[in-house]
N, C-alpha and C positions, 0 to 999 in steps of 0.2 A: 074480617079484620084486615087492615091494610097490609100487614106483614104476610098474612096467608094468601091474599089475592096476588101479591107481587112475587111470591116465591116461585110458582111454576115458570113464569117468564124469565126470572133470573136463572133458574136451572137450565132452561133451554138455551139461553145465551152462553152460559158457562160450558154447556155441552158442545155448542158450535165452536167456541174458542179453544177447546181442549184438544188433546192429541187425537182422540177418536173422531172429533168433528173435522179436523184437518185431513185425516186419512180418508174419511168418507168423501170430502170435497175432492181429494186427489183422484179417488176411484171414479167419481162421477165425471170429472174432467177427462180422465182417460177414456171412459166409455163414450163421451161425446166426441172426442177426437177420432176414435175408431169408427163411429157412425159417420162422421164427416168424411174421413178417408174412404170408407166403403162407398158412400154416395158419389164421391168424386171419381173413383176408379171403376165402379160397377154401373151406376146409373148415368152419370154425366157423359161418358163417351157415346153411349147409344143416343142420347138426346142430341148431342152435337152432330152425329152422323145423320140422324133423321132430319135435322134442321137443314143440313147441307143438301141432302137428297131432295128436299121439298116435295115429298110424295112420290118420287120416281121409283120404279120397280127395278131392284137389282137382285142378283143371285145371293143366296144366304152366305155362301163362302166369301163373296166379295164384301158383303156388309160386315162379316166377322173380321175380315182383314182390316177394313177401315176403322172399326171400333178398336182393334188392337193397336193400330197406328196412333189413334188419339190417346189411348192409355199410355203408350210409350212416350209420347210428347209430354203428357201431364207428369209422368214419372220424372222425366228429365228436368222439367220446370221445378218440381218439388225438390229434386236433388240439388239443383242449382241454388234454390233459396236456402236450403239447409247449409250448403257450403258457404254461401255468402254470410249467413247469420253466424256460422262458426268463426269465419274470418273476422267479422265485426266484433264478436265476443272476445276473440283472442287479442285483437288490437286494443280493445278497451282495457282488458286485463293487463296488457303490456304497458299502456299509458299509466294505469294506476300504480303498477310496480315501479315504473320509472319515476313518477312523482314521489313515491315513498322513498326510493333510493336517493333521489336528489335532496329531499328533506333531511334524510339521515346524514348524507355527506355534508350538507351545510351546517347541521348541528355539530358534526365532528370537527369541521374546520373552525367553527366559532369557538369550540372548546379548546382546540389546539392554540388558536390565536390568543385566547384569554390566558392560558397557562404560560405561553411564551412571553407575553407582556409582563406577567407577574415575575418571571425569571429576570427581567431586565433590572428590577429593583433589588436584586440580591446583593449581599456584601461579598459573595464569592465570585471571583473572576471566571472560573470555569462554568458556573451556572449562568452568568450573563452571556458568555460566548455561546452556550447551548441555546439560550433563548433567541439570540440573534440569528443563529443558523436555522432554528425552527421557523422564524419569521421569513427568512430568505426562501426556504423551501415552500412555505405556504404561498408566498408571492409568485413563485414559479408555477404552482399548480392551480391557483385561483386568481383569475384575471380580475375578479370583483374586488379582491383585497389588495391588489398590487399597489395602487396609488396610496392607500392608507399606510401600507408598510413602508413605502418610500418616504413618505412624510415623517413617519415615526423614526426611521433610521437617521434622517437628516436632523430631527430634533434631538436624538440621542447624541449625535456628534456635537451639535451646538452647545448642549448643556454639559457634556463631559469634557469637551476640549475648547473652552472659551479662550479668546485672545483679547488682551494679554492673559496669561495663565493666572488662575485665581486660587487653585488649591496648592497645598504644600507638596503634593506628590509630583506635580508637573514642574519641569525645569523653568526657571524664570526667563523673562524675555531677553535679558542681557547675557545669557550663557552663550559662549561661542558655539557655532553650529557643529564643530568637530567634537565637542564634548557632549553632544546630545545623541542618545541612542535612537535607532530607528523606531518608528511608531509601533511596529508590530512587536517590539521588545518592551517599550515603556507603557504601552496601552494596547494590548492585544485585542481587547474587545472593540476598541474604536477602529482598529485596522480591519476587523471583520465587518463592521458596519459600513465602513467606507468601500470595501471591496464589493459587498453585496449591493450597495447603492450604485456603484459604477457598472455593475452587470445589469441590474434591473432597469436603469435609466435608458438602456438601449431600446426598450419597447414600452416606454411609459407614454401616457396620454396627456397628462397635465403639462402646462407650459413651463413653469419654473420650479426649481428646487432650491431651497435656501441653505447654503453652507457658509454664509458670510460670518466674518469675525470669529473664525475657528483656528485652532492651533494644529496645523497639519505639517509641522516640520518633519522632514525625512519620512514622509508618508509614501507608501508604495501604491502608485496609481498606474503602473505600467499597463497599457492596453485597455484601460477602463474607459467607459463612455460617460461624459459629463456635458452633453449638449444642453445649452440654455440653463446651466446651473449657476447660481449666484455665489461667487467666491469673494465678493467685495470685502476689502480690508482684512482678509485672512492672511495668515503667515504660512507659506508653503516653501520655506527656505530649504534648499537641497532635497526637495521632493522628487521622486521618480515618476515622470509623466511620459516615459518613452511610448510612442505610438498611441497616446491617449487622444480621445476625441473631445475637444473643447469648442466645438462649433457653436457660435453665437453665445458663448459663455460670458458672464460679466466678471471681469477681473479688475475692477476699479480699485486702485490703491493697494493691490495685493503685493505681498512680499514673495517673489520668486527667485531670490538670489541663489545662484548656483543650482537651480533646478534643471533637471535633464528633460528637455522637451524635444529630443531628437525624433524626427518623423511624426511629431504630433500634429494634430489638426486644430488650428486656431482661426479657422476661416470665419470672418465677420465677428470675431470676438472683440469685446470692448476692454482694452487693457490700458485705459488712460490713467496717468499719474501712478503707474505701477513701478516696482523696483525689480528689474531683471538683470542686475549687475552680475556678470559672470555666468549667466544662464546659458545653457547649451540648446540652441535652436537649429541644429544641423538638419538640412533637408526638411524643415518644418513648413507646413502650409499656413502662411500668414496672409493669404489673399483677403483683401477688403477688411482687414482687422484695423482697429483704431488704437494707435500707440501715442496719442497726443500727450505731451508732457511726461512721457515715460523715461525712466533712467535705464538705458541699455549699455552702459559703459562696460567694456570688456566682454560683452556677450558674444557668443559664437553663432553667427547666422550664416555660416557657409552653406551655399547651394539652397538657401531658403527661397521659397516662392512668395515674394512679397509684393507682387504687382497689385496695384489698387489699394495698398495699405497706406494708412495715414501716420506719418512720423512728424507731424507739426510740433515744433519746439521740443522734439525728443532729443535725448542726449545719447549719441552713438559714438562718443569718443573711445578710442582704443578697441572698438568692436571689430570683429572679423567678418568682412562682407565679401570674401572671395567667392565668386560664382553665384552671388545672390542676385535674384531678379528684382530690380527696383525700377523697372522701365516705366511704370505708370504710378509709382508711389508718390506720395506727397511729402517732400522733404523741406518744406518751407520752415525756415528758422531752425532747422535741425543742426546740431553741433556734431561735426564729423572729424575733428582734429585727431590725428593719429590712427584713424580707422584704416584697416587693411582692405585692399581691393586687388583684383587680378584682371587679366584680360577677359575673363568670362563673367565679370560683374556687369550687369546691365543697368545703366543709369537713365533717368528721365531725359527726354530730349532737351537740348540747350542747357543741361546742368553741368557746371564746371566742377567736377569733383576735386581736381587739383587745387583750385582756389579755396575749396572748403577744408583743405588740410588733409585729404585722404592720401595714404601712402600706397603706391602701386608696388606689388610684389608678386612672386611666382605663385601659380595656382597650386594648392596642396595635392591635387590628384584625387583618385578615388578615396572615399571615406572607408575607414576600417570597419569590419563587421562588428555590430553591437554585441555579438556573442563573445567577442574577444576583449570587451571592455570590462573594467571592474564594476561590481554591482553598485548601482547608484545610491543605495542606502548606506553603504559602508565606506565609500571613498572619502578621502580627506579633501575638503574644499580648500583650494589655495587662497592665500590672503589676497585681497583686492588691492590693486595698485591705485585705484581711484579713492578719492576722499570718502569717508563714511557718510 
């Protein structure tokens, strides 16, 4: 019968695949390996020596020494192969362990990222702040996620702080700046996102970050990095930008009234049609920046480096230009009536500043230490003498 004829073969296959079959195979493999090693170290050395002697007659003691030398060489070769195989096996195991660890870390980072993003949608302020700090830390630890987190933080600011203000919790656009609390007080989560953005942008790879049309009144940006960041049509009135880096930033039609930009870097920044009335730009790097059509009335540009900057049709009336380097600046059609200058102010060649209405006065001397100045977030902005 078919079942009876197939049963012995089935049993033999099962025996081979079972534990007993595997043990027998291991024993046979071990015996074969011993036989091979025995042949290698007992028979092969003599064959090699006899082959090299080519039938020549030598003393038995010399032949035994030659055989032992061959055995020693073979032993060294086998030992080297064993060491090499062990090193390769260790390397492979290390690679496998590293791949496993990397996969585990990526899964952990993904989980942290997801939980942090979920926190941003919470109704509780402290939970949102915790989520923003978690994203900040992930961006510092994971270069792969840094760009995504920068974009996420920028989107968070644009949606939570639109300009003009949209929500009832934000002060309206016509509230005097002295009646507006610092950003870290009225929107602590937004200040955290802005600070994280200004730190992470120092090492980012993508070209532009969009913070346009945002409400950043009295924001604390001291020492932060915003190179190639788009602030177009944002309101940054009375913001603190001391020693901030705004290289090649776009500041078209931005409101920077009373902003503190002392020692900031605005090199090659685009500040056209902006409002910088009463802004403080002491010792600021304005080289090659574009201020075409910008309102700089009553701005303090003492000792600013503005060579190569464009002030075409800019309004510099009542501005403080004492010690400012304007040697290669474009002042075509700029209004300078009532602007202050000193003997250290450098003007373009053939530019008659007296005819432009500039008032020569004494140089103010060394600037006071910024550590002795009132905090930029809480100081009272003086009323502007210029028309609104």
